[in-house]
A tleap script that builds the chain and sets N, CA, C and O, in Angstrom:
source leaprc.protein.ff14SB
mol = sequence {
  NMET LYS ASN ASN GLU ILE LYS ASN PRO LYS
  MET GLU VAL PRO THR GLY MET GLU MET ASN
  ASP ARG ASP TYR LEU ASN SER ILE LEU GLU
  LEU GLU LYS ASN MET SER ASN ASN TYR SER
  ILE ALA LEU ASN GLU ALA SER ASN ASP TYR
  LEU TYR GLU ASP TYR PHE THR LEU LEU GLU
  ASP THR LYS ASP ALA ALA ARG GLU ALA TYR
  ASN LEU MET PHE GLU TYR GLY TRP TYR THR
  LEU GLU GLU ALA GLU GLU GLN LYS VAL ASN
  GLU LYS ILE HIE CYS LEU GLU GLN LYS ILE
  LYS ASP LEU LYS GLY GLU CALA
}
set mol.1.N position { -108.333 -67.510 39.873 }
set mol.1.CA position { -107.749 -68.038 40.805 }
set mol.1.C position { -108.402 -68.178 42.259 }
set mol.1.O position { -109.006 -67.318 42.899 }
set mol.2.N position { -108.083 -69.637 42.637 }
set mol.2.CA position { -109.209 -69.974 43.478 }
set mol.2.C position { -108.663 -69.172 44.742 }
set mol.2.O position { -107.552 -68.675 44.927 }
set mol.3.N position { -109.887 -69.205 45.621 }
set mol.3.CA position { -110.656 -68.999 47.079 }
set mol.3.C position { -109.355 -69.783 48.012 }
set mol.3.O position { -109.646 -70.979 47.996 }
set mol.4.N position { -108.093 -69.598 48.783 }
set mol.4.CA position { -107.953 -70.374 49.374 }
set mol.4.C position { -108.766 -69.592 50.882 }
set mol.4.O position { -108.546 -70.374 51.807 }
set mol.5.N position { -109.275 -68.839 51.206 }
set mol.5.CA position { -109.151 -68.086 52.080 }
set mol.5.C position { -110.303 -69.055 52.961 }
set mol.5.O position { -111.416 -69.388 52.556 }
set mol.6.N position { -109.501 -69.484 54.644 }
set mol.6.CA position { -110.126 -70.049 55.711 }
set mol.6.C position { -110.614 -69.171 57.166 }
set mol.6.O position { -109.875 -68.939 58.123 }
set mol.7.N position { -112.720 -68.585 56.965 }
set mol.7.CA position { -112.375 -68.004 57.361 }
set mol.7.C position { -114.008 -68.166 57.782 }
set mol.7.O position { -114.708 -69.082 57.352 }
set mol.8.N position { -114.597 -66.863 58.916 }
set mol.8.CA position { -115.705 -66.911 59.797 }
set mol.8.C position { -116.592 -65.959 58.966 }
set mol.8.O position { -116.225 -65.323 57.978 }
set mol.9.N position { -117.518 -65.962 59.390 }
set mol.9.CA position { -118.053 -64.697 59.236 }
set mol.9.C position { -117.604 -63.709 60.336 }
set mol.9.O position { -117.374 -64.025 61.503 }
set mol.10.N position { -117.436 -61.498 59.394 }
set mol.10.CA position { -117.017 -61.567 60.731 }
set mol.10.C position { -118.577 -60.986 61.777 }
set mol.10.O position { -119.789 -60.877 61.589 }
set mol.11.N position { -117.899 -60.819 62.546 }
set mol.11.CA position { -118.919 -60.029 63.295 }
set mol.11.C position { -118.170 -58.764 63.942 }
set mol.11.O position { -117.203 -58.581 64.681 }
set mol.12.N position { -119.394 -57.777 63.088 }
set mol.12.CA position { -119.146 -56.281 63.423 }
set mol.12.C position { -119.283 -55.838 64.706 }
set mol.12.O position { -120.099 -56.232 65.539 }
set mol.13.N position { -117.999 -54.552 64.887 }
set mol.13.CA position { -118.097 -53.774 66.190 }
set mol.13.C position { -118.002 -52.436 65.700 }
set mol.13.O position { -117.647 -51.894 64.653 }
set mol.14.N position { -118.609 -51.956 67.248 }
set mol.14.CA position { -118.807 -50.378 66.993 }
set mol.14.C position { -117.270 -49.562 66.613 }
set mol.14.O position { -116.250 -49.982 67.160 }
set mol.15.N position { -117.189 -48.286 65.567 }
set mol.15.CA position { -115.879 -47.571 65.266 }
set mol.15.C position { -115.685 -46.825 66.299 }
set mol.15.O position { -116.480 -46.769 67.238 }
set mol.16.N position { -114.425 -46.065 66.217 }
set mol.16.CA position { -114.395 -45.160 66.826 }
set mol.16.C position { -113.317 -44.983 67.765 }
set mol.16.O position { -112.354 -45.739 67.896 }
set mol.17.N position { -113.566 -43.859 68.451 }
set mol.17.CA position { -112.562 -44.135 69.645 }
set mol.17.C position { -112.859 -44.949 70.901 }
set mol.17.O position { -111.791 -44.844 71.504 }
set mol.18.N position { -113.373 -45.429 71.390 }
set mol.18.CA position { -113.550 -46.261 72.137 }
set mol.18.C position { -112.994 -47.698 71.585 }
set mol.18.O position { -112.991 -48.077 70.414 }
set mol.19.N position { -112.477 -48.469 72.863 }
set mol.19.CA position { -112.549 -49.572 72.930 }
set mol.19.C position { -113.496 -50.482 72.257 }
set mol.19.O position { -114.616 -49.993 72.400 }
set mol.20.N position { -113.564 -51.715 71.508 }
set mol.20.CA position { -114.955 -52.406 71.300 }
set mol.20.C position { -114.059 -53.845 71.697 }
set mol.20.O position { -112.880 -53.935 72.040 }
set mol.21.N position { -114.792 -54.606 71.564 }
set mol.21.CA position { -114.822 -56.425 71.635 }
set mol.21.C position { -113.494 -56.741 71.333 }
set mol.21.O position { -112.705 -57.296 72.097 }
set mol.22.N position { -113.188 -56.215 69.720 }
set mol.22.CA position { -112.322 -57.014 69.017 }
set mol.22.C position { -110.894 -56.210 69.651 }
set mol.22.O position { -110.157 -56.825 70.421 }
set mol.23.N position { -110.643 -55.011 69.307 }
set mol.23.CA position { -109.564 -54.244 70.607 }
set mol.23.C position { -109.418 -55.151 71.366 }
set mol.23.O position { -108.528 -55.939 71.049 }
set mol.24.N position { -110.192 -55.444 72.661 }
set mol.24.CA position { -110.421 -56.127 74.175 }
set mol.24.C position { -109.088 -57.503 73.871 }
set mol.24.O position { -107.965 -57.708 74.332 }
set mol.25.N position { -110.031 -58.253 72.794 }
set mol.25.CA position { -109.694 -59.524 73.081 }
set mol.25.C position { -107.836 -59.820 72.087 }
set mol.25.O position { -107.001 -60.720 72.184 }
set mol.26.N position { -107.906 -58.468 71.172 }
set mol.26.CA position { -106.786 -58.425 70.420 }
set mol.26.C position { -105.521 -57.806 71.811 }
set mol.26.O position { -104.366 -58.227 71.867 }
set mol.27.N position { -106.039 -56.890 72.680 }
set mol.27.CA position { -104.728 -56.638 73.615 }
set mol.27.C position { -104.332 -58.235 74.675 }
set mol.27.O position { -103.217 -58.552 75.088 }
set mol.28.N position { -105.644 -58.994 74.884 }
set mol.28.CA position { -105.388 -59.634 75.525 }
set mol.28.C position { -104.751 -60.646 74.630 }
set mol.28.O position { -103.704 -60.914 75.221 }
set mol.29.N position { -104.786 -61.238 73.723 }
set mol.29.CA position { -104.010 -61.680 72.719 }
set mol.29.C position { -102.761 -61.335 73.101 }
set mol.29.O position { -102.177 -62.198 73.756 }
set mol.30.N position { -102.172 -60.323 72.887 }
set mol.30.CA position { -100.977 -59.454 72.308 }
set mol.30.C position { -100.281 -59.887 74.126 }
set mol.30.O position { -99.217 -60.460 74.359 }
set mol.31.N position { -101.149 -59.457 74.995 }
set mol.31.CA position { -100.294 -59.682 76.676 }
set mol.31.C position { -100.189 -60.799 76.685 }
set mol.31.O position { -99.078 -61.059 77.148 }
set mol.32.N position { -101.008 -62.157 76.295 }
set mol.32.CA position { -100.530 -63.124 77.071 }
set mol.32.C position { -99.033 -63.752 75.696 }
set mol.32.O position { -97.923 -64.223 75.944 }
set mol.33.N position { -99.547 -63.531 74.658 }
set mol.33.CA position { -98.283 -63.548 73.689 }
set mol.33.C position { -96.592 -63.515 74.049 }
set mol.33.O position { -95.590 -64.129 73.682 }
set mol.34.N position { -96.947 -62.342 75.052 }
set mol.34.CA position { -95.717 -61.313 75.404 }
set mol.34.C position { -95.550 -62.075 76.681 }
set mol.34.O position { -94.395 -61.962 77.091 }
set mol.35.N position { -96.303 -62.806 77.442 }
set mol.35.CA position { -96.367 -63.162 78.447 }
set mol.35.C position { -95.301 -64.399 78.688 }
set mol.35.O position { -94.253 -64.494 79.327 }
set mol.36.N position { -96.112 -65.348 77.825 }
set mol.36.CA position { -95.073 -66.664 76.940 }
set mol.36.C position { -94.029 -66.356 76.925 }
set mol.36.O position { -93.298 -67.005 77.674 }
set mol.37.N position { -93.376 -65.237 76.100 }
set mol.37.CA position { -92.339 -65.467 75.830 }
set mol.37.C position { -91.741 -64.893 77.355 }
set mol.37.O position { -90.767 -65.633 77.489 }
set mol.38.N position { -91.755 -64.305 78.164 }
set mol.38.CA position { -91.474 -63.923 79.457 }
set mol.38.C position { -90.960 -64.634 79.975 }
set mol.38.O position { -89.836 -64.690 80.474 }
set mol.39.N position { -91.860 -65.343 79.894 }
set mol.39.CA position { -92.229 -67.517 80.903 }
set mol.39.C position { -90.686 -67.872 80.431 }
set mol.39.O position { -89.730 -68.174 81.145 }
set mol.40.N position { -90.779 -67.692 78.511 }
set mol.40.CA position { -89.715 -68.472 78.515 }
set mol.40.C position { -88.513 -68.444 78.510 }
set mol.40.O position { -87.720 -69.355 78.273 }
set mol.41.N position { -88.265 -66.985 78.874 }
set mol.41.CA position { -86.988 -66.552 79.208 }
set mol.41.C position { -86.948 -67.522 80.404 }
set mol.41.O position { -86.313 -68.575 80.450 }
set mol.42.N position { -88.010 -66.807 81.706 }
set mol.42.CA position { -88.019 -66.950 83.121 }
set mol.42.C position { -87.157 -67.988 83.034 }
set mol.42.O position { -85.957 -67.855 83.277 }
set mol.43.N position { -88.006 -69.726 82.485 }
set mol.43.CA position { -87.652 -71.166 82.686 }
set mol.43.C position { -85.994 -71.641 82.297 }
set mol.43.O position { -85.381 -72.638 82.681 }
set mol.44.N position { -85.529 -70.484 81.359 }
set mol.44.CA position { -84.770 -70.670 80.911 }
set mol.44.C position { -83.142 -69.791 81.691 }
set mol.44.O position { -82.073 -69.511 81.147 }
set mol.45.N position { -83.513 -69.627 82.811 }
set mol.45.CA position { -82.949 -68.866 83.550 }
set mol.45.C position { -82.899 -69.368 85.427 }
set mol.45.O position { -82.056 -69.285 86.320 }
set mol.46.N position { -84.098 -69.811 85.331 }
set mol.46.CA position { -84.789 -70.551 86.965 }
set mol.46.C position { -83.452 -71.159 87.814 }
set mol.46.O position { -82.812 -72.167 87.513 }
set mol.47.N position { -83.300 -70.571 88.557 }
set mol.47.CA position { -82.513 -71.412 89.455 }
set mol.47.C position { -82.318 -72.542 90.438 }
set mol.47.O position { -81.222 -72.812 90.930 }
set mol.48.N position { -83.738 -73.359 90.764 }
set mol.48.CA position { -83.782 -74.334 90.729 }
set mol.48.C position { -85.468 -75.173 90.204 }
set mol.48.O position { -86.444 -74.568 89.760 }
set mol.49.N position { -85.387 -76.243 90.373 }
set mol.49.CA position { -86.240 -76.898 89.502 }
set mol.49.C position { -87.842 -76.706 90.131 }
set mol.49.O position { -88.854 -77.144 89.584 }
set mol.50.N position { -87.800 -76.017 91.282 }
set mol.50.CA position { -88.899 -75.450 91.972 }
set mol.50.C position { -89.680 -74.797 90.653 }
set mol.50.O position { -90.568 -75.037 89.835 }
set mol.51.N position { -88.985 -74.087 90.932 }
set mol.51.CA position { -89.245 -72.630 90.126 }
set mol.51.C position { -89.242 -72.828 89.050 }
set mol.51.O position { -90.129 -72.150 88.531 }
set mol.52.N position { -88.639 -73.501 88.234 }
set mol.52.CA position { -88.609 -74.094 86.896 }
set mol.52.C position { -90.153 -74.242 86.508 }
set mol.52.O position { -90.902 -73.672 85.715 }
set mol.53.N position { -90.271 -75.233 87.401 }
set mol.53.CA position { -91.749 -76.289 87.377 }
set mol.53.C position { -93.046 -74.921 87.369 }
set mol.53.O position { -94.074 -74.756 86.713 }
set mol.54.N position { -92.579 -74.387 88.097 }
set mol.54.CA position { -93.693 -73.317 89.067 }
set mol.54.C position { -94.038 -71.948 87.904 }
set mol.54.O position { -95.076 -71.294 87.808 }
set mol.55.N position { -92.580 -71.814 87.003 }
set mol.55.CA position { -92.652 -71.298 85.469 }
set mol.55.C position { -93.487 -72.225 84.536 }
set mol.55.O position { -94.648 -72.126 84.139 }
set mol.56.N position { -92.854 -72.835 84.390 }
set mol.56.CA position { -93.648 -73.897 83.207 }
set mol.56.C position { -94.845 -73.684 83.064 }
set mol.56.O position { -95.329 -73.250 82.019 }
set mol.57.N position { -95.730 -74.057 84.472 }
set mol.57.CA position { -97.002 -74.461 84.637 }
set mol.57.C position { -97.538 -72.475 84.166 }
set mol.57.O position { -98.477 -72.397 83.374 }
set mol.58.N position { -97.316 -71.983 84.347 }
set mol.58.CA position { -97.521 -70.424 84.217 }
set mol.58.C position { -97.267 -70.253 82.574 }
set mol.58.O position { -97.885 -69.366 81.987 }
set mol.59.N position { -96.466 -71.006 81.939 }
set mol.59.CA position { -96.459 -71.102 81.076 }
set mol.59.C position { -97.445 -71.678 80.306 }
set mol.59.O position { -98.006 -71.156 79.343 }
set mol.60.N position { -97.554 -72.309 80.570 }
set mol.60.CA position { -99.060 -73.684 80.206 }
set mol.60.C position { -99.902 -73.338 79.867 }
set mol.60.O position { -100.624 -73.687 78.933 }
set mol.61.N position { -100.010 -71.899 81.212 }
set mol.61.CA position { -101.375 -71.261 81.384 }
set mol.61.C position { -101.609 -69.854 80.431 }
set mol.61.O position { -102.671 -69.499 79.920 }
set mol.62.N position { -100.505 -69.285 80.367 }
set mol.62.CA position { -100.772 -68.467 79.373 }
set mol.62.C position { -101.058 -68.770 77.572 }
set mol.62.O position { -101.747 -68.184 76.737 }
set mol.63.N position { -100.209 -69.899 77.515 }
set mol.63.CA position { -100.170 -70.513 76.041 }
set mol.63.C position { -101.682 -70.865 76.070 }
set mol.63.O position { -102.352 -69.959 75.572 }
set mol.64.N position { -102.074 -71.432 76.306 }
set mol.64.CA position { -103.788 -72.066 76.523 }
set mol.64.C position { -104.730 -70.187 76.634 }
set mol.64.O position { -105.485 -69.532 75.914 }
set mol.65.N position { -104.250 -70.071 77.599 }
set mol.65.CA position { -105.679 -68.137 77.184 }
set mol.65.C position { -104.633 -67.501 75.989 }
set mol.65.O position { -104.816 -66.288 75.886 }
set mol.66.N position { -103.465 -68.078 74.960 }
set mol.66.CA position { -103.273 -66.706 73.794 }
set mol.66.C position { -104.368 -67.669 73.631 }
set mol.66.O position { -105.523 -67.380 73.945 }
set mol.67.N position { -103.916 -69.198 72.979 }
set mol.67.CA position { -104.638 -70.033 71.977 }
set mol.67.C position { -106.701 -69.890 72.565 }
set mol.67.O position { -107.429 -70.507 71.788 }
set mol.68.N position { -107.196 -69.424 73.341 }
set mol.68.CA position { -108.671 -69.534 73.785 }
set mol.68.C position { -108.607 -68.212 72.784 }
set mol.68.O position { -109.116 -68.189 71.664 }
set mol.69.N position { -107.994 -67.282 73.308 }
set mol.69.CA position { -108.280 -65.723 72.384 }
set mol.69.C position { -107.779 -65.734 70.982 }
set mol.69.O position { -107.617 -64.578 70.590 }
set mol.70.N position { -107.444 -66.723 69.995 }
set mol.70.CA position { -106.819 -66.516 68.832 }
set mol.70.C position { -108.565 -67.151 68.332 }
set mol.70.O position { -109.456 -66.448 67.855 }
set mol.71.N position { -108.621 -68.250 68.550 }
set mol.71.CA position { -109.607 -69.113 68.821 }
set mol.71.C position { -111.093 -68.437 68.612 }
set mol.71.O position { -111.995 -68.751 67.835 }
set mol.72.N position { -111.020 -67.495 69.500 }
set mol.72.CA position { -111.992 -66.957 69.361 }
set mol.72.C position { -112.282 -65.272 68.468 }
set mol.72.O position { -113.218 -64.528 68.175 }
set mol.73.N position { -111.206 -65.331 68.365 }
set mol.73.CA position { -110.857 -64.168 66.369 }
set mol.73.C position { -111.233 -65.150 65.931 }
set mol.73.O position { -112.410 -65.281 65.596 }
set mol.74.N position { -110.565 -65.869 65.841 }
set mol.74.CA position { -111.010 -66.939 64.289 }
set mol.74.C position { -112.479 -66.805 64.356 }
set mol.74.O position { -113.055 -66.040 63.582 }
set mol.75.N position { -113.076 -67.454 65.174 }
set mol.75.CA position { -114.284 -67.483 65.679 }
set mol.75.C position { -115.642 -66.701 65.247 }
set mol.75.O position { -116.765 -66.939 64.802 }
set mol.76.N position { -114.770 -65.543 65.691 }
set mol.76.CA position { -115.418 -64.156 65.049 }
set mol.76.C position { -114.953 -63.628 64.266 }
set mol.76.O position { -115.043 -62.414 64.444 }
set mol.77.N position { -114.298 -63.977 63.143 }
set mol.77.CA position { -114.068 -63.454 61.865 }
set mol.77.C position { -112.976 -63.003 61.801 }
set mol.77.O position { -112.521 -62.820 60.671 }
set mol.78.N position { -112.304 -62.722 62.760 }
set mol.78.CA position { -111.529 -61.495 63.344 }
set mol.78.C position { -109.813 -61.705 63.060 }
set mol.78.O position { -108.912 -60.874 63.167 }
set mol.79.N position { -109.739 -63.636 62.524 }
set mol.79.CA position { -108.625 -63.827 61.905 }
set mol.79.C position { -108.705 -64.609 60.736 }
set mol.79.O position { -108.987 -65.803 60.637 }
set mol.80.N position { -108.470 -63.925 60.008 }
set mol.80.CA position { -108.380 -64.709 58.369 }
set mol.80.C position { -107.657 -65.961 57.880 }
set mol.80.O position { -106.819 -65.338 57.229 }
set mol.81.N position { -107.350 -67.133 57.697 }
set mol.81.CA position { -106.540 -68.129 57.344 }
set mol.81.C position { -106.184 -68.298 55.388 }
set mol.81.O position { -106.924 -67.912 54.483 }
set mol.82.N position { -105.266 -68.769 55.300 }
set mol.82.CA position { -104.706 -69.033 53.997 }
set mol.82.C position { -104.385 -70.880 54.140 }
set mol.82.O position { -103.712 -71.404 55.026 }
set mol.83.N position { -104.950 -71.453 53.219 }
set mol.83.CA position { -104.970 -72.478 52.894 }
set mol.83.C position { -103.570 -72.675 52.264 }
set mol.83.O position { -103.288 -71.900 51.349 }
set mol.84.N position { -102.807 -73.446 52.563 }
set mol.84.CA position { -101.290 -73.653 51.567 }
set mol.84.C position { -101.126 -74.409 50.215 }
set mol.84.O position { -101.477 -75.566 49.981 }
set mol.85.N position { -100.648 -73.710 49.544 }
set mol.85.CA position { -101.149 -74.616 47.955 }
set mol.85.C position { -99.799 -76.089 48.209 }
set mol.85.O position { -98.848 -76.161 48.987 }
set mol.86.N position { -100.164 -76.774 47.468 }
set mol.86.CA position { -99.436 -77.980 47.731 }
set mol.86.C position { -98.124 -78.073 47.304 }
set mol.86.O position { -97.243 -78.882 47.595 }
set mol.87.N position { -98.138 -77.004 46.480 }
set mol.87.CA position { -96.266 -76.967 45.456 }
set mol.87.C position { -95.891 -76.311 46.359 }
set mol.87.O position { -94.914 -76.868 46.859 }
set mol.88.N position { -96.239 -75.020 47.075 }
set mol.88.CA position { -95.402 -73.935 48.221 }
set mol.88.C position { -95.218 -74.662 49.285 }
set mol.88.O position { -94.253 -74.394 50.001 }
set mol.89.N position { -96.404 -76.119 49.751 }
set mol.89.CA position { -95.525 -76.500 51.256 }
set mol.89.C position { -94.601 -77.886 50.630 }
set mol.89.O position { -93.853 -78.492 51.397 }
set mol.90.N position { -94.733 -78.277 49.262 }
set mol.90.CA position { -93.156 -79.320 48.910 }
set mol.90.C position { -91.626 -78.088 48.877 }
set mol.90.O position { -90.511 -78.475 49.225 }
set mol.91.N position { -91.902 -76.606 48.390 }
set mol.91.CA position { -91.038 -76.249 48.550 }
set mol.91.C position { -90.833 -75.604 49.861 }
set mol.91.O position { -89.722 -75.081 49.775 }
set mol.92.N position { -91.229 -75.413 50.805 }
set mol.92.CA position { -91.055 -75.477 52.077 }
set mol.92.C position { -90.686 -76.690 52.751 }
set mol.92.O position { -90.478 -76.528 53.954 }
set mol.93.N position { -90.600 -77.403 52.487 }
set mol.93.CA position { -90.596 -78.833 53.303 }
set mol.93.C position { -88.730 -78.952 52.218 }
set mol.93.O position { -87.668 -78.793 52.820 }
set mol.94.N position { -88.769 -79.198 50.902 }
set mol.94.CA position { -87.633 -79.140 50.344 }
set mol.94.C position { -86.705 -78.095 50.932 }
set mol.94.O position { -85.689 -78.686 51.298 }
set mol.95.N position { -86.627 -76.939 51.153 }
set mol.95.CA position { -85.243 -75.489 52.117 }
set mol.95.C position { -85.282 -76.160 53.082 }
set mol.95.O position { -84.172 -76.170 53.615 }
set mol.96.N position { -85.835 -76.610 53.485 }
set mol.96.CA position { -85.985 -77.137 55.267 }
set mol.96.C position { -84.925 -78.230 55.271 }
set mol.96.O position { -83.779 -78.087 55.700 }
set mol.97.N position { -85.299 -79.034 54.889 }
set mol.97.CA position { -83.936 -80.075 54.435 }
set mol.97.C position { -83.055 -80.141 54.141 }
set mol.97.O position { -82.145 -80.758 54.695 }
set mol.98.N position { -82.990 -79.230 52.681 }
set mol.98.CA position { -81.477 -78.384 52.679 }
set mol.98.C position { -81.059 -77.864 53.826 }
set mol.98.O position { -79.954 -77.974 53.295 }
set mol.99.N position { -80.839 -77.406 54.875 }
set mol.99.CA position { -80.792 -76.456 55.758 }
set mol.99.C position { -80.599 -77.424 56.759 }
set mol.99.O position { -80.291 -76.859 57.808 }
set mol.100.N position { -80.659 -78.838 56.894 }
set mol.100.CA position { -80.994 -79.292 57.683 }
set mol.100.C position { -79.185 -80.328 56.986 }
set mol.100.O position { -78.139 -80.574 57.587 }
set mol.101.N position { -79.420 -80.494 56.219 }
set mol.101.CA position { -78.552 -81.253 55.143 }
set mol.101.C position { -76.843 -80.394 55.655 }
set mol.101.O position { -75.815 -80.855 56.152 }
set mol.102.N position { -77.271 -78.923 55.201 }
set mol.102.CA position { -76.075 -77.786 55.778 }
set mol.102.C position { -75.724 -77.757 56.841 }
set mol.102.O position { -74.715 -77.160 57.214 }
set mol.103.N position { -76.707 -78.584 57.764 }
set mol.103.CA position { -75.842 -78.073 59.239 }
set mol.103.C position { -75.384 -78.619 59.262 }
set mol.103.O position { -74.391 -78.371 59.946 }
set mol.104.N position { -75.436 -80.533 58.386 }
set mol.104.CA position { -74.932 -81.482 59.280 }
set mol.104.C position { -73.881 -81.688 58.560 }
set mol.104.O position { -73.231 -82.720 58.729 }
set mol.105.N position { -73.438 -80.550 57.426 }
set mol.105.CA position { -72.592 -80.886 56.902 }
set mol.105.C position { -72.509 -81.651 55.934 }
set mol.105.O position { -71.372 -82.091 55.764 }
set mol.106.N position { -73.414 -82.052 55.088 }
set mol.106.CA position { -74.045 -82.880 54.276 }
set mol.106.C position { -74.030 -82.371 53.033 }
set mol.106.O position { -74.281 -83.111 52.081 }
set mol.107.N position { -73.773 -81.211 52.874 }
set mol.107.CA position { -74.355 -80.575 51.637 }
set mol.107.C position { -73.327 -81.540 50.294 }
set mol.107.O position { -73.504 -81.310 49.098 }
savepdb mol mol.pdb
quit
């Protein structure tokens, strides 16, 4: 079987009860993800355009921060990606195309 992993060398961190760099960065990533989800809800419920624009700016900032945290974790080898096989990609595309047809009533 072909190795489809895309990863960087893992930076080792101390183990034990104390939080380490990976723990802190993972906590930051989780916080930014949760904040962006909450800002998304706030956008839907904004009472005026000015508030909406402020929330939207905050949403962009939190999304950017989450992406930076994720990229750091990937750089340090704490996240591993897997290259998708072409057959699996094509199956997913076919499945999504079928769902779209079903929603349009083109079954």
